[in-house]
NUDOVEX-503811 format. One record per residue (C-alpha): residue number from 1; residue in three letters; x, y, z. Coordinates in steps of 0.001 Angstrom, whole numbers. Example, Ala and Ser with C-alpha at 12.3 -4.5 7.8 and 13.67 -1.06 7.14 Angstrom:
2
REC     k     r        px        py        pz
REC     1   ALA     12300     -4500      7800
REC     2   SER     13670     -1060      7140
REM end
This chain:
174
REC     k     r        px        py        pz
REC     1   MET         0         0         0
REC     2   LYS      1323      3432      -898
REC     3   ILE      2150      5817      1901
REC     4   GLU      -382      8389       674
REC     5   ASP     -3101      5704       840
REC     6   ARG     -2034      4807      4371
REC     7   LEU     -2176      8472      5335
REC     8   LYS     -5749      8775      4048
REC     9   MET     -6776      5552      5790
REC    10   TYR     -5174      6540      9119
REC    11   GLN     -6766      9991      8927
REC    12   ALA    -10142      8342      8377
REC    13   PHE     -9557      6129     11427
REC    14   THR     -8683      9181     13523
REC    15   ASP    -11738     11115     12319
REC    16   LEU    -13976      8160     13162
REC    17   GLY    -12476      7962     16658
REC    18   ARG    -13125     11663     17217
REC    19   LYS    -16755     11176     16193
REC    20   TRP    -17109      8310     18674
REC    21   SER    -15622     10546     21341
REC    22   ALA    -18353     13118     20683
REC    23   VAL    -20985     10359     20853
REC    24   MET    -19693      9239     24264
REC    25   ASP    -19735     12842     25485
REC    26   ALA    -23364     13186     24389
REC    27   LYS    -24284      9941     26132
REC    28   ALA    -22525     11109     29296
REC    29   GLY    -24515     14348     29108
REC    30   PHE    -27760     12403     28805
REC    31   VAL    -26888     10145     31741
REC    32   SER    -25979     13226     33805
REC    33   THR    -29352     14759     33032
REC    34   ILE    -31355     11686     33986
REC    35   ASN    -29360     11358     37212
REC    36   LEU    -30157     14927     38178
REC    37   ALA    -33796     14309     37286
REC    38   LEU    -33862     11174     39457
REC    39   ILE    -32300     12968     42428
REC    40   GLY    -34787     15809     42009
REC    41   PHE    -37669     13348     41805
REC    42   ILE    -36575     11473     44932
REC    43   TRP    -36493     14590     47103
REC    44   THR    -39145     16868     45577
REC    45   SER    -41828     14850     43814
REC    46   ALA    -41631     11549     45711
REC    47   LYS    -40790     13453     48924
REC    48   LEU    -38821     10554     50357
REC    49   GLY    -37059     13051     52610
REC    50   ASP    -40355     13924     54305
REC    51   ILE    -40829     10449     55758
REC    52   SER    -38796      8184     57986
REC    53   GLY    -37968      4495     58025
REC    54   TRP    -37006      2256     55154
REC    55   PRO    -38351      4396     52285
REC    56   TYR    -36183      7292     53493
REC    57   ARG    -33102      5074     53876
REC    58   ILE    -33602      3482     50472
REC    59   GLY    -34081      6969     49013
REC    60   LEU    -30706      7928     50484
REC    61   ILE    -29115      4856     48901
REC    62   ALA    -30720      5686     45557
REC    63   THR    -29445      9250     45832
REC    64   ALA    -25917      8061     46617
REC    65   LEU    -25989      5691     43626
REC    66   ALA    -27299      8439     41339
REC    67   ALA    -24607     10815     42616
REC    68   LEU    -21929      8186     41948
REC    69   SER    -23389      7663     38496
REC    70   LEU    -23268     11416     37929
REC    71   PHE    -19604     11402     38979
REC    72   PHE    -18734      8732     36383
REC    73   ALA    -20710     10527     33662
REC    74   ILE    -18991     13839     34334
REC    75   LYS    -15591     12156     34587
REC    76   ALA    -16175     10713     31103
REC    77   VAL    -16357     14178     29546
REC    78   LEU    -13403     15726     31354
REC    79   PRO    -10506     16539     29020
REC    80   ARG     -7614     14140     28767
REC    81   THR     -4646     16427     28269
REC    82   THR     -1772     14017     28792
REC    83   LEU      -926     10476     27857
REC    84   LYS     -1298      9587     31538
REC    85   HIS     -4926     10767     31371
REC    86   ALA     -5495      8779     28200
REC    87   PHE     -3840      5537     29244
REC    88   GLY     -4128      5655     33026
REC    89   SER      -404      5460     33664
REC    90   PRO      2581      7629     32805
REC    91   LEU      3573      7050     29211
REC    92   GLU      5898      8895     26916
REC    93   TYR      5973      8891     23158
REC    94   THR      8752      6665     21875
REC    95   GLY     11859      7844     20118
REC    96   ASN     11764     11379     18844
REC    97   TYR      8082     11205     17929
REC    98   LYS      6271     14504     18377
REC    99   ALA      2473     14604     18592
REC   100   ILE      2086     17629     16348
REC   101   SER     -1697     17223     16109
REC   102   PHE     -2391     16831     19851
REC   103   TYR     -3367     20199     21315
REC   104   SER     -1849     19537     24740
REC   105   PHE      1501     18461     23293
REC   106   ILE      1600     21569     21108
REC   107   ALA       705     23906     23982
REC   108   ALA      3242     22290     26336
REC   109   ASN      6119     22131     23864
REC   110   TYR      5514     25117     21597
REC   111   PRO      4490     28203     23593
REC   112   HIS      3280     31180     21582
REC   113   ASP      6824     32492     21179
REC   114   LYS      7903     29196     19550
REC   115   HIS      5404     29318     16701
REC   116   THR      8144     29377     14060
REC   117   GLU      9760     26281     15605
REC   118   TYR      6408     24483     15409
REC   119   LEU      6012     25471     11760
REC   120   ALA      9576     24320     11022
REC   121   GLU      8806     20958     12662
REC   122   ILE      5687     20531     10536
REC   123   ASN      7431     21608      7342
REC   124   SER     10263     19118      7930
REC   125   MET      7851     16175      7973
REC   126   ASP      7274     13943      4960
REC   127   GLU      4228     11830      4085
REC   128   SER      5528      8898      6104
REC   129   ASP      5830     11126      9199
REC   130   PHE      2281     12403      8748
REC   131   ALA       984      8860      8298
REC   132   GLN      2751      7859     11521
REC   133   GLU      1215     10880     13295
REC   134   ALA     -2285      9945     12114
REC   135   LEU     -1807      6345     13248
REC   136   GLU      -472      7427     16670
REC   137   GLN     -3423      9779     17137
REC   138   HIS     -5855      7012     16171
REC   139   PHE     -4253      4775     18793
REC   140   THR     -4493      7470     21487
REC   141   ILE     -8047      8481     20580
REC   142   SER     -9147      4834     20621
REC   143   HIS     -7980      4530     24225
REC   144   ILE     -9671      7788     25165
REC   145   VAL    -12969      6695     23611
REC   146   GLN    -12772      3340     25405
REC   147   LYS    -12310      5101     28768
REC   148   LYS    -15260      7360     27983
REC   149   SER    -17358      4352     26970
REC   150   ASP    -16470      2473     30158
REC   151   GLY    -17425      5512     32258
REC   152   VAL    -20745      5953     30467
REC   153   ALA    -21531      2243     30853
REC   154   ARG    -20738      2388     34589
REC   155   ALA    -22842      5524     34988
REC   156   GLY    -25760      3999     33107
REC   157   LEU    -25718       826     35186
REC   158   LEU    -25600      2807     38428
REC   159   TRP    -28519      4948     37234
REC   160   LEU    -30565      1793     36564
REC   161   ILE    -29794       473     40041
REC   162   ALA    -30616      3866     41612
REC   163   THR    -33928      3893     39740
REC   164   ALA    -34711       383     40988
REC   165   PHE    -33998      1478     44574
REC   166   THR    -36282      4474     44074
REC   167   VAL    -39093      2229     42860
REC   168   ILE    -38587       -86     45848
REC   169   ALA    -38732      2897     48211
REC   170   LEU    -41960      4062     46584
REC   171   ILE    -43511       585     46820
REC   172   ILE    -42575       259     50504
REC   173   ARG    -43925      3746     51212
REC   174   GLY    -47209      2687     49658
REM end
């Protein structure tokens, strides 16, 4: 396969990963919203805070689960500005590789007064270097999207459990 074909293919992979990242962010936003709605329902509409006994205690448990779910949903949309954030452990790029398309790498290594150095770095790259950059970014983005997906899945499961606890509290209350 020609290097220019690889470059196009790797760029397409990277673009697809970025789209999945936006999808996970939207899902996390939805899960956050339904968690806030559940917490609001528990304490204002269902008024589980106005009673005592098991319905109140189960309402507290449901609220704690919904709050934990909200935490995971919000954590999913927080920026990942370093490789440690993306991969969960300290990691450095290998060799003399420079992530010229990763905003955090650019900001950290090329402050505004080093703009000409950044341009020189870009202009010194050939098609093979750009293909490598696209492939590295696809790899990194894939890990970021997986972390987002895991967080959204955790948040969604906790929301379901919190909702079940809320229903149980309502049934017990009568």
